[in-house]
C-alpha angles and dihedrals in degrees: 000000000000118000122226090006115207115225126209088235091060124105107258122218120178094271094049091045091053092047090053099042104038094072089051092049092049090047091057093045093051092047089054095060098076095095092040093053092045090048094051094051096040096047092050101039109020103039140246096290092057091046091052091050092053091050091052098049103034094071089058093059091043090052091054091046089061086080089063091047090054093045092047095048096043094037094051090052092049094047092047089053091049092049090049088056089055092245097133096161093051088050090054090049092051091048092050093047092052091051093049094047094048091047091051092047092047092052093046097045092040091054092050094046091046090056094046100042091111090051091048090050090052092049089051089055097248116159138175116347092359090057092049091050090048090056093046094048095043096047092053096043100041098060087057093059091108089058093048095045094047089049089056091048094049092051088064096039094051087062090052088049087055092245104116092141090054089052090050093050091049090049090050091049090049093048095046090049090053092050095047093047092046088056091047100043100036104031103030104027095032093222094149118197091353090059093047091050092048091050091051093049093051092047091050092049090059090054088052108038099049095053090043091055090046094053093044091051089049088051089235095134113070118226092230141031115277118253122232091260090060098255120123122240119239 
C-alpha cells in the first residue's frame, strides 16, 4: 500500500506535483528501454545482422503501439472528467470499453502484421540473413501486441486510479525481467533475435497482467460492454 497517498482531488503545490508525477515519468522512461536493451545484447552477442533486423522491425511495433498511447492519454482524461463529475459507474463503463476496443484492435492488427512480416521486411530492404532475422523477431514480437498495448494503457490508467508508484514498480519489474532474460536467452542460451524477442514479450506480459489483476480485483473492469445509456450489460 502507498503511504500518504495523493489524490487527484487534492490541491497540488510544486512538491506534491513532483511526488505525483515523478513515478509516472520514470514509468514511461523504463518502458521505453525495451528496444535499447534488446539492441545492446543483440549487437554485442548476436552480431550486426541480427541488430539490423531488430532495428528494421521494432519501429513497426512501436508505430502500432501509438494507438494505445492515444487511447491511454485521451481515455484517462475522459475517465478523470467522468470521475470528477461523480459518475463512477459511467467511468467504469468507459474504462471497460477502451480495454475491449484496444484488445480487438491489437488482435486484428497483430494478425495482419504477423501475416505480412515477410512483405514488411522486403519493403524495409532486408535481404538474406537480415531478412530471416526480421521474420523471426517480428513473428515472436507481433503476437504479443495485446500485452504491449494493454501495458501502455494501464500506465495511464494507474495514474487515474491514483497509483503512480504502483505503475512505476510494475514498470521496473517488467524492465528488470527483460534485462535478466535477455542475458539468459541471448548470452547464455545463444538464441539470438528469438531470445531477445521472447525476453521482451515476457517482460511486457508482467507490465500487463499485474495491473489487469489489480483492476479486476477492484471491480473496475465491467464484465460486459456498456450500453448507450451508460449501464453495463450483464
